[in-house]
C-alpha positions as CSV (number, residue, x, y, z in Angstrom):
1,M,15.2,-0.8,3.4
2,A,11.7,-2.0,2.4
3,S,11.2,-4.2,-0.7
4,L,10.0,-2.5,-3.9
5,V,6.6,-3.5,-5.3
6,Y,5.5,-2.6,-8.7
7,I,1.8,-1.6,-8.9
8,E,0.3,-2.3,-12.2
9,T,-2.8,-0.8,-13.8
10,S,-5.4,-3.3,-12.8
11,V,-4.6,-2.9,-9.1
12,I,-5.1,0.9,-9.4
13,S,-8.4,0.3,-11.2
14,Y,-9.6,-2.1,-8.6
15,L,-8.8,0.4,-5.8
16,T,-10.5,3.4,-7.5
17,S,-13.5,1.9,-9.3
18,R,-17.1,1.6,-8.1
19,P,-17.8,-1.7,-6.2
20,S,-18.7,-4.2,-8.9
21,R,-21.7,-6.6,-9.0
22,D,-19.5,-9.3,-10.7
23,I,-18.3,-11.7,-8.0
24,V,-14.9,-12.1,-9.4
25,I,-14.2,-8.5,-9.9
26,A,-15.7,-7.8,-6.5
27,G,-13.3,-10.2,-5.0
28,R,-10.3,-8.7,-6.7
29,Q,-11.4,-5.3,-5.5
30,A,-11.6,-6.6,-1.9
31,I,-8.3,-8.3,-2.1
32,S,-6.7,-5.2,-3.5
33,Q,-8.3,-2.9,-0.8
34,D,-7.1,-5.3,2.0
35,W,-3.6,-5.4,0.7
36,W,-3.5,-1.6,0.2
37,Q,-4.7,-1.0,3.7
38,Y,-2.8,-3.6,5.6
39,E,0.3,-4.6,3.6
40,R,1.2,-1.6,1.5
41,P,2.9,0.3,4.3
42,R,5.6,-2.4,4.5
43,F,6.7,-1.7,0.9
44,E,8.2,1.0,-1.3
45,L,5.8,1.3,-4.2
46,R,6.6,2.0,-7.9
47,I,4.5,2.5,-11.0
48,S,5.7,3.1,-14.5
49,A,5.2,5.6,-17.3
50,L,3.2,2.9,-19.0
51,V,0.8,2.7,-16.0
52,E,0.4,6.5,-15.9
53,E,-0.5,6.4,-19.6
54,E,-3.0,3.6,-19.2
55,I,-4.7,5.1,-16.1
56,S,-5.0,8.4,-17.9
57,R,-7.3,6.8,-20.5
58,G,-11.1,6.4,-20.6
59,D,-13.6,8.4,-18.6
60,S,-12.1,11.7,-17.7
61,S,-13.4,11.8,-14.1
62,A,-12.3,8.2,-13.5
63,A,-8.9,9.0,-15.0
64,V,-8.4,11.9,-12.6
65,R,-9.3,9.8,-9.7
66,R,-6.8,7.1,-10.7
67,L,-4.0,9.7,-11.4
68,D,-4.7,11.4,-8.1
69,F,-4.5,8.0,-6.3
70,V,-0.9,7.4,-7.6
71,A,0.3,11.0,-7.3
72,G,2.8,10.2,-4.6
73,I,4.2,7.0,-6.0
74,P,7.5,7.3,-7.9
75,S,7.4,6.3,-11.5
76,L,10.0,4.2,-13.3
77,A,11.3,5.7,-16.5
78,I,11.3,3.9,-19.9
79,S,15.0,3.9,-21.0
80,E,16.3,3.1,-24.5
81,N,17.9,0.0,-23.0
82,A,14.5,-1.1,-21.8
83,V,12.9,-0.6,-25.1
84,D,15.8,-2.4,-27.0
85,L,15.7,-5.4,-24.5
86,A,11.9,-5.7,-24.9
87,K,12.1,-5.7,-28.7
88,R,14.7,-8.4,-28.6
89,R,12.6,-10.6,-26.3
90,I,9.6,-10.2,-28.4
91,D,11.4,-10.9,-31.6
92,K,12.5,-14.1,-30.0
93,G,9.0,-14.9,-28.9
94,A,10.0,-14.9,-25.1
95,I,7.3,-12.5,-24.0
96,S,4.0,-11.1,-25.3
97,T,3.9,-7.6,-26.6
98,S,1.8,-6.5,-23.6
99,L,4.7,-7.2,-21.3
100,Q,7.5,-5.9,-23.5
101,L,8.3,-2.5,-21.8
102,F,7.5,-3.7,-18.3
103,V,10.0,-6.5,-18.6
104,G,12.6,-4.2,-20.0
105,M,12.1,-1.7,-17.2
106,Q,12.4,-4.3,-14.5
107,I,15.7,-5.6,-15.8
108,W,17.3,-2.2,-16.3
109,Y,15.9,-0.5,-13.2
């Protein structure tokens, strides 16, 4: 069985956006494209409902492109246990709010 890899929003954005003139972003796009082409086949990919929500925002044509790109990737559900765990971690200052549900999903998946 192949290892699972969680694909987060920025990777999808780098893979589906126009080439950037910013050298740092262009580098991230290139690394993401290389990984997607050469390494991705070795892994089972997952996204989350949060990623699907994030990539559906913004410019409608770009959102459609991003959603089409991940169409065949299974999505992790957000369970009540994940939400509860994330809230407890945030209350204790263990993680930032931006990571709250992601951490909960990873633990309960």
